[in-house]
C-alpha positions as CSV (number, residue, x, y, z in Angstrom):
1,M,-0.1,-0.1,-0.1
2,T,0.8,3.6,-0.6
3,A,1.6,5.5,2.8
4,P,-1.0,8.5,2.9
5,A,0.5,12.0,2.3
6,P,1.8,13.8,5.4
7,A,-0.8,16.2,6.8
8,I,1.0,19.2,6.8
9,A,4.4,20.4,4.9
10,A,5.9,23.6,5.9
11,V,7.7,25.0,2.9
12,V,10.3,28.0,2.9
13,L,11.7,29.8,-0.1
14,T,15.1,30.8,0.3
15,H,17.9,32.9,-1.4
16,N,20.9,33.3,0.6
17,E,19.4,33.1,4.1
18,A,21.9,31.0,6.2
19,A,21.8,33.5,8.9
20,R,18.1,33.1,9.6
21,I,17.0,29.9,8.2
22,A,17.6,27.7,11.3
23,A,15.5,29.9,13.7
24,C,12.5,29.8,11.1
25,L,12.8,26.1,10.9
26,E,12.9,25.8,14.6
27,T,9.4,27.1,14.8
28,L,8.1,24.7,12.0
29,R,9.2,21.3,13.8
30,W,5.7,20.4,14.8
31,A,4.9,20.2,10.8
32,D,4.8,16.6,9.2
33,R,7.6,17.8,6.9
34,M,9.8,20.8,6.4
35,V,10.9,21.4,3.1
36,V,13.2,24.5,1.8
37,L,12.8,25.6,-1.9
38,D,16.3,27.0,-2.3
39,S,17.1,29.5,-5.2
40,E,20.9,28.9,-5.8
41,S,22.0,30.3,-2.5
42,Q,25.7,30.7,-2.2
43,D,26.0,31.4,1.6
44,G,25.5,27.8,2.7
45,T,21.5,28.0,3.0
46,A,21.0,24.6,1.7
47,E,23.6,23.0,4.2
48,A,22.1,25.0,7.1
49,A,18.5,23.9,6.2
50,R,19.7,20.0,6.0
51,A,21.4,20.4,9.4
52,A,18.4,21.8,11.0
53,G,16.4,18.8,9.6
54,A,14.7,20.2,6.2
55,E,14.7,18.7,2.9
56,V,16.1,20.8,0.3
57,I,14.8,21.2,-3.3
58,G,16.8,23.5,-5.3
59,R,15.3,25.6,-8.3
60,A,16.6,28.6,-10.1
61,F,14.3,31.7,-9.3
62,S,12.1,33.1,-11.9
63,D,9.4,34.8,-9.7
64,F,7.7,34.2,-6.4
65,A,4.4,32.9,-7.7
66,E,6.1,30.3,-10.0
67,Q,8.4,29.4,-6.9
68,R,5.2,28.6,-4.9
69,N,3.4,27.0,-7.5
70,H,6.4,24.7,-8.0
71,A,6.2,23.8,-4.4
72,L,2.4,23.1,-4.7
73,A,3.0,20.9,-7.5
74,E,6.4,18.9,-6.0
75,V,5.7,18.6,-2.4
76,E,3.5,15.7,-1.3
77,A,1.2,16.9,1.6
78,Q,-2.5,17.4,2.2
79,W,-1.8,20.8,3.1
80,I,1.0,23.3,2.5
81,L,2.3,26.0,4.8
82,F,4.3,28.7,3.2
83,V,6.6,30.7,5.5
84,D,9.3,32.9,4.6
85,A,12.8,32.6,6.1
86,D,12.5,36.0,8.2
87,E,9.2,34.7,9.6
88,Q,8.3,32.6,12.4
89,I,5.2,30.5,13.4
90,T,4.0,31.0,16.9
91,A,3.2,28.3,19.2
92,E,-0.5,29.2,19.3
93,L,-0.7,29.6,15.6
94,A,0.9,26.1,15.3
95,A,-1.7,24.5,17.5
96,E,-4.7,26.5,15.6
97,I,-3.3,25.1,12.2
98,R,-3.1,21.5,13.3
99,Q,-6.6,21.8,14.6
100,C,-7.9,23.3,11.3
101,A,-6.0,20.9,8.9
102,G,-8.5,18.2,9.4
103,R,-11.6,20.4,8.5
104,E,-13.2,20.1,5.2
105,E,-15.1,23.2,4.8
106,F,-12.1,25.4,3.8
107,V,-9.6,24.9,1.0
108,A,-7.3,27.6,2.4
109,Y,-6.5,29.7,5.6
110,A,-5.5,33.3,6.2
111,F,-4.0,34.4,9.4
112,P,-2.4,37.9,10.7
113,R,1.1,38.5,10.4
114,R,2.9,41.1,12.8
115,N,5.6,42.9,11.3
116,R,8.7,44.2,13.0
117,I,10.1,47.0,10.5
118,L,12.7,49.8,11.4
119,G,13.2,48.4,15.0
120,G,9.6,48.3,16.1
121,W,6.3,46.4,15.8
122,L,3.9,48.1,13.8
123,R,0.1,48.6,14.5
124,A,-1.0,50.1,11.2
125,T,0.3,51.4,7.9
126,G,-1.0,48.4,5.9
127,W,1.4,45.8,8.1
128,Y,-1.2,45.0,10.6
129,P,-3.2,42.9,10.8
130,D,-1.6,42.3,7.5
131,R,-3.6,38.8,6.7
132,Q,-1.7,36.1,4.7
133,T,-3.2,33.3,2.9
134,R,-0.5,30.8,3.7
135,L,-2.3,27.4,4.6
136,L,-3.3,25.9,1.4
137,R,-4.9,22.6,0.5
138,R,-2.9,20.8,-2.3
139,G,-4.7,20.6,-5.4
140,S,-7.3,23.3,-4.4
141,C,-4.9,26.3,-4.6
142,R,-2.6,28.0,-6.9
143,Y,-0.9,31.4,-7.2
144,A,-2.0,33.8,-9.7
145,G,0.5,34.1,-12.8
146,D,-0.1,37.9,-13.0
147,R,1.4,38.5,-9.6
148,P,4.9,37.5,-9.6
149,V,5.5,39.4,-6.3
150,H,3.2,40.3,-3.5
151,E,1.3,37.0,-4.6
152,V,-2.2,36.3,-4.7
153,V,-3.7,32.9,-4.0
154,E,-6.6,31.5,-6.3
155,A,-8.5,29.1,-4.5
156,D,-11.0,26.5,-5.5
157,G,-13.4,27.0,-2.6
158,P,-13.9,29.0,0.7
159,V,-11.0,30.6,2.6
160,G,-11.1,30.2,6.3
161,T,-9.7,32.7,8.9
162,L,-7.5,32.0,11.9
163,E,-7.0,34.2,14.8
164,N,-3.2,33.6,15.9
165,E,-0.5,35.1,14.2
166,M,2.8,34.8,12.5
167,R,5.9,37.1,13.3
168,H,7.9,38.9,10.8
169,A,11.3,40.2,11.2
170,G,11.4,42.9,8.6
171,P,14.0,45.5,7.6
172,D,15.6,47.1,10.5
173,S,17.0,50.1,8.3
174,V,15.9,52.4,5.6
175,A,18.7,51.3,3.4
176,E,17.7,47.6,4.1
177,F,13.9,48.6,3.2
178,R,15.0,50.5,0.2
179,N,17.2,47.7,-1.2
180,R,14.5,45.1,-0.5
181,Q,12.0,47.2,-2.6
182,R,14.4,48.0,-5.5
183,R,14.6,44.2,-6.1
184,Y,10.8,43.9,-6.0
185,A,10.5,46.7,-8.3
186,A,10.8,44.9,-11.8
187,L,8.5,42.0,-10.5
188,A,5.9,44.6,-9.5
189,A,6.1,46.3,-12.8
190,E,6.1,43.0,-14.7
191,G,2.8,42.3,-12.8
192,L,1.1,45.5,-13.8
193,R,2.2,44.7,-17.4
194,R,0.7,41.2,-17.3
195,R,-2.5,42.6,-16.2
196,G,-2.6,45.3,-18.9
197,V,-1.9,48.3,-16.9
198,R,-0.4,51.2,-18.8
199,A,1.5,53.9,-17.3
200,G,0.9,57.8,-18.4
201,I,3.6,60.3,-18.4
202,H,2.4,61.7,-15.0
203,S,1.8,57.9,-13.5
204,P,4.8,57.6,-11.4
205,V,4.1,60.8,-9.7
206,T,0.3,60.6,-9.0
207,Q,0.7,57.0,-8.0
208,A,3.4,57.8,-5.5
209,I,1.1,60.6,-3.9
210,R,-1.7,58.1,-4.1
211,E,0.2,55.4,-2.1
212,F,1.5,57.9,0.6
213,W,-2.0,59.1,1.2
214,R,-3.2,55.4,1.2
215,R,-0.6,54.3,3.8
216,M,-1.1,57.4,6.1
217,A,-4.7,58.1,5.8
218,D,-6.7,55.0,4.5
219,L,-4.3,52.5,6.4
220,R,-3.9,54.8,9.4
221,G,-0.1,55.2,9.3
222,Y,-0.2,57.7,11.7
223,R,-0.7,55.3,14.5
224,D,2.8,54.2,14.0
225,G,4.2,57.6,14.5
226,W,7.5,58.5,12.9
227,R,7.7,54.8,11.4
228,G,4.3,55.1,9.9
229,L,5.4,58.4,8.2
230,V,8.9,57.1,7.0
231,L,7.2,53.9,5.6
232,S,4.5,55.7,3.8
233,A,7.1,57.9,2.0
234,L,9.2,54.7,1.2
235,M,6.4,53.0,-0.2
236,A,5.4,56.0,-2.4
237,E,8.8,56.0,-3.7
238,H,8.6,52.4,-4.5
239,E,5.5,52.9,-6.5
240,F,7.3,55.8,-8.3
241,R,9.9,53.5,-9.2
242,V,7.6,50.8,-10.3
243,Y,5.4,53.1,-12.8
244,R,8.6,54.7,-14.0
245,R,9.9,51.2,-15.0
246,L,6.4,50.0,-16.3
247,R,6.4,53.2,-18.5
248,S,10.1,52.7,-19.7
249,G,9.1,49.2,-20.7
250,R,12.3,47.8,-18.9
251,R,11.9,44.2,-17.7
252,H,15.4,43.9,-15.6
């Protein structure tokens, strides 16, 4: 007889995350499988992951959605839990996931993510409750191909909501935050292009202003004090960069 698929496989996408992967995996030991999908790391990430008890699958990076869809296709389990290397699952969330994984009424679950950015835990600005749909029933969910970054789940059924949160250790400095957003800009512009969005001559400026207002007012960035103000400005800068790239037609 063929053994039944494990109930829950925790999958971590990595690229040069040797310094953080062990701490992340330590919070996933309750899962039936721990799998690291590594994108050609050169800092010993794969070796550190194996030493921590994870299986490692190597795959060249294309975009985030394709990486996750590859994991959904290759990793055998009833449920796939996606976690990033700079994230950790709390014990309370792990228990809740275990409890919910046996239910049939939902094909995916979302849960809140608490973000620590610029040295403090955020309460607003779009980073809390920051719900992430990360627990997916294999065979019933996929990631949309037109969202290569900031991925969106397409679910063939209802999505449930969990109460407990995961923790995310985001960038501690403005420089680190800006470097990360620069890496995402090309993928974000490509996603807009795939969805048929076109940029006018004023789009970089108007979208930047719109994003600053959205973060500070609609998403109540003022509740995060100076961090909310700085992050709103940084996200406005990111939108400017994305729409400038979209308008130029550059893909890299």
